[in-house]
C-alpha positions as CSV (number, residue, x, y, z in Angstrom):
1,M,43.7,93.9,124.3
2,N,42.7,93.3,120.2
3,A,45.5,92.7,117.9
4,T,45.9,95.4,115.9
5,S,47.3,94.9,111.9
6,P,50.4,96.5,111.6
7,Q,50.6,99.5,109.3
8,V,52.5,99.5,105.9
9,A,53.3,103.0,104.6
10,S,52.3,103.5,101.3
11,P,55.2,104.4,99.0
12,S,55.6,108.3,99.2
13,R,55.7,110.7,96.3
14,R,59.4,110.8,96.5
15,Q,59.7,107.3,96.0
16,V,57.1,106.7,92.9
17,A,59.0,109.2,91.6
18,I,62.4,107.8,91.9
19,G,61.2,104.6,90.6
20,S,59.1,105.8,87.6
21,T,63.0,107.5,86.9
22,V,64.8,104.1,87.3
23,A,62.1,102.4,84.8
24,L,62.6,105.1,82.4
25,V,66.6,105.0,82.2
26,A,66.5,101.4,82.0
27,A,64.4,102.0,79.3
28,A,66.8,104.2,77.6
29,V,69.6,102.7,78.1
30,A,67.5,99.4,76.9
31,A,66.6,101.6,73.8
32,V,70.4,102.9,73.2
33,L,72.4,99.3,73.5
34,F,69.8,97.1,71.8
35,V,66.8,98.5,70.2
36,L,68.4,101.0,68.1
37,P,70.8,99.3,66.9
38,A,68.5,96.0,66.1
39,E,65.3,97.3,64.6
40,L,66.9,100.5,62.9
41,G,70.8,100.4,62.4
42,I,71.4,103.0,64.9
43,D,74.4,102.2,66.8
44,L,75.7,105.3,69.1
45,T,77.9,102.9,71.3
46,G,79.3,100.7,69.4
47,F,77.5,97.5,71.2
48,G,75.6,97.0,68.4
49,E,78.0,96.2,65.7
50,K,80.2,94.2,68.6
51,T,77.6,92.0,68.6
52,G,75.9,91.8,65.5
53,L,72.6,93.5,66.4
54,T,72.7,96.0,63.4
55,G,72.7,93.4,61.1
56,L,69.6,92.9,62.4
57,A,67.7,95.9,61.1
58,K,65.5,96.1,58.2
59,S,67.2,96.6,54.8
60,G,65.8,99.1,52.4
61,T,63.3,95.9,51.0
62,G,61.5,96.3,54.3
63,A,62.9,92.7,54.7
64,N,65.3,91.5,58.0
65,I,68.7,90.3,55.7
66,Y,69.9,87.9,58.6
67,L,66.0,85.9,58.4
68,E,65.8,85.9,54.8
69,R,69.0,84.5,54.7
70,G,68.5,82.1,57.5
71,R,64.9,81.1,56.1
72,K,66.6,79.9,52.6
73,R,68.0,76.9,54.9
74,T,65.6,74.0,55.4
75,D,68.0,71.4,57.1
76,V,68.6,73.5,60.4
77,L,65.5,73.9,62.5
78,Y,63.2,71.2,63.6
79,P,60.6,72.4,65.9
80,L,59.4,70.0,68.7
81,K,56.3,69.9,70.7
82,A,56.3,72.4,73.6
83,G,58.0,70.7,77.2
84,A,60.1,67.9,75.1
85,Q,62.9,67.8,77.2
86,P,66.2,67.8,75.8
87,D,68.8,65.1,76.8
88,E,71.5,62.7,75.3
89,A,69.0,59.8,74.5
90,A,66.4,62.4,73.2
91,L,68.8,64.2,71.2
92,R,69.6,60.9,69.6
93,A,66.2,59.3,69.5
94,N,64.9,62.7,67.7
95,L,67.9,62.2,65.5
96,A,67.4,58.6,63.9
97,A,63.7,59.7,63.4
98,K,64.4,62.2,61.3
99,G,67.6,60.1,59.8
100,L,70.0,62.1,60.9
101,A,73.5,61.2,62.1
102,S,74.3,61.1,66.3
103,P,77.3,63.1,67.3
104,T,80.0,61.2,69.1
105,A,80.2,62.5,71.6
106,V,77.1,64.6,73.5
107,R,77.4,67.4,76.4
108,T,74.3,68.8,78.1
109,D,73.7,72.1,79.2
110,H,71.4,73.7,81.9
111,W,71.4,77.8,82.3
112,Q,69.4,80.1,84.1
113,Y,69.1,83.8,84.1
114,Q,66.7,87.0,85.3
115,L,65.9,89.8,82.8
116,L,65.3,93.1,84.3
117,P,62.5,95.2,82.7
118,Y,63.7,96.1,79.1
119,E,67.2,94.4,79.6
120,S,68.2,92.3,77.5
121,I,71.1,88.9,77.2
122,E,72.6,87.1,74.4
123,M,73.8,83.3,75.2
124,K,75.3,81.4,72.3
125,Y,76.8,77.6,72.3
126,R,80.1,77.3,70.2
127,M,79.2,74.3,67.6
128,A,81.4,72.8,64.4
129,Q,79.3,72.4,61.1
130,G,77.3,69.3,61.3
131,Q,76.6,69.5,64.7
132,P,73.6,69.0,66.3
133,M,71.8,70.1,69.5
134,Q,68.3,69.4,71.0
135,F,67.4,72.8,73.2
136,A,64.0,74.1,75.6
137,W,64.2,77.2,76.8
138,K,61.4,79.0,78.5
139,T,60.3,82.2,80.3
140,S,57.9,83.4,83.1
141,A,56.6,85.8,80.6
142,P,56.8,86.1,76.9
143,V,60.1,87.5,75.1
144,H,61.3,88.8,72.1
145,F,63.9,86.5,70.4
146,D,65.8,86.3,67.8
147,E,67.9,82.5,66.9
148,H,70.3,83.4,65.3
149,S,73.8,81.7,64.6
150,V,77.2,83.8,63.2
151,P,79.7,81.8,61.5
152,D,83.9,82.0,62.0
153,Q,84.4,83.0,58.4
154,G,82.7,85.9,58.0
155,G,81.7,87.0,61.3
156,N,78.3,89.2,62.1
157,P,77.8,90.3,58.0
158,M,77.3,86.8,57.6
159,T,75.3,86.0,60.3
160,E,72.1,84.3,60.0
161,S,68.6,84.3,61.7
162,F,66.3,81.5,61.7
163,V,63.4,83.0,64.2
164,I,62.3,86.3,65.4
165,A,59.0,86.4,67.2
166,D,57.5,87.1,70.9
167,A,57.0,84.2,72.4
168,A,57.7,82.4,76.3
169,S,59.2,79.3,75.0
170,Q,61.1,77.5,72.3
171,S,61.6,73.8,71.7
172,A,63.7,72.0,68.3
173,V,66.3,69.9,67.6
174,Y,68.7,72.2,65.6
175,M,71.7,70.8,62.9
176,A,74.7,74.1,62.7
177,P,74.8,74.5,59.1
178,F,78.5,76.2,59.5
179,T,80.7,76.8,62.3
180,G,81.0,79.3,64.8
181,I,78.1,80.4,67.6
182,H,74.7,79.5,67.5
183,G,71.6,80.8,69.6
184,W,69.9,83.4,71.2
185,F,69.1,87.3,71.6
186,W,66.3,87.7,74.2
187,Q,64.7,91.0,75.6
188,N,62.5,91.8,78.5
189,Q,60.0,95.0,77.1
190,S,58.1,94.8,80.1
191,L,58.2,96.7,83.7
192,E,58.4,93.2,85.3
193,A,61.3,90.9,85.4
194,V,61.0,87.9,83.9
195,S,62.9,84.5,84.4
196,L,64.8,82.1,82.2
197,T,65.9,78.9,81.5
198,V,67.7,76.9,78.8
199,D,68.1,73.2,78.8
200,A,70.1,71.8,75.6
201,A,72.2,68.8,74.5
202,G,74.0,68.4,71.6
203,G,77.5,68.4,70.1
204,F,78.6,71.8,71.1
205,T,81.7,72.5,73.3
206,G,81.3,75.9,74.8
207,A,79.2,78.8,75.5
208,V,79.8,82.5,75.3
209,I,76.9,85.7,76.6
210,F,76.8,89.1,75.2
211,N,75.9,91.9,77.6
212,E,76.6,95.3,77.7
213,A,79.8,94.7,79.2
214,G,80.8,93.1,75.8
215,E,81.7,89.1,75.3
216,H,82.0,86.7,78.0
217,P,83.0,82.7,78.0
218,R,79.9,80.7,79.9
219,D,81.1,77.5,82.2
220,L,78.7,74.5,80.6
221,Q,77.2,73.4,83.6
222,P,75.9,69.7,83.2
223,R,72.7,68.5,83.8
């Protein structure tokens, strides 16, 4: 008897319609929660104000005021070659090479997250002024990201952005210009899920996540 290959059923029109509707709803939610506050300053839910996204909107001069503010600093971000993995030894060596002081204590962290289609996430480390960090993050496909920091004194209105771009990775040594939270906003702008991995070593004391449900503390995961 000849073996026959199992028949794989094609998705029905109803299944295709449902899948398309889910994607459209996800895109609409992402637009309301993230895109409109960040790009246009339109904050229908109040989520943009809580996370600082409304400040990322362009000012009347056509420039991002937070990025303009952050780019005035020349002693905050020191880019590294792609693939440079952060650990205590690498951090101390890079700081010494740049003539920068090493922290007394160094913590490490490893974090993974899957960004669903059109989903966004923020993760930041809590750091005191002058504390260093070496980091490396990568995604399985390019995403839109904003590396920025929010000071304890002044809050979201005094946010500073250092890089806003579309990329699949970033590696650098970072020096905290003020005490506050320091990290990234990532947005998957595609219909495919994207995996995100972050590794860091430095003088941070904790981490926090911002998503559509609000702000949540995150336990560090030492490497």
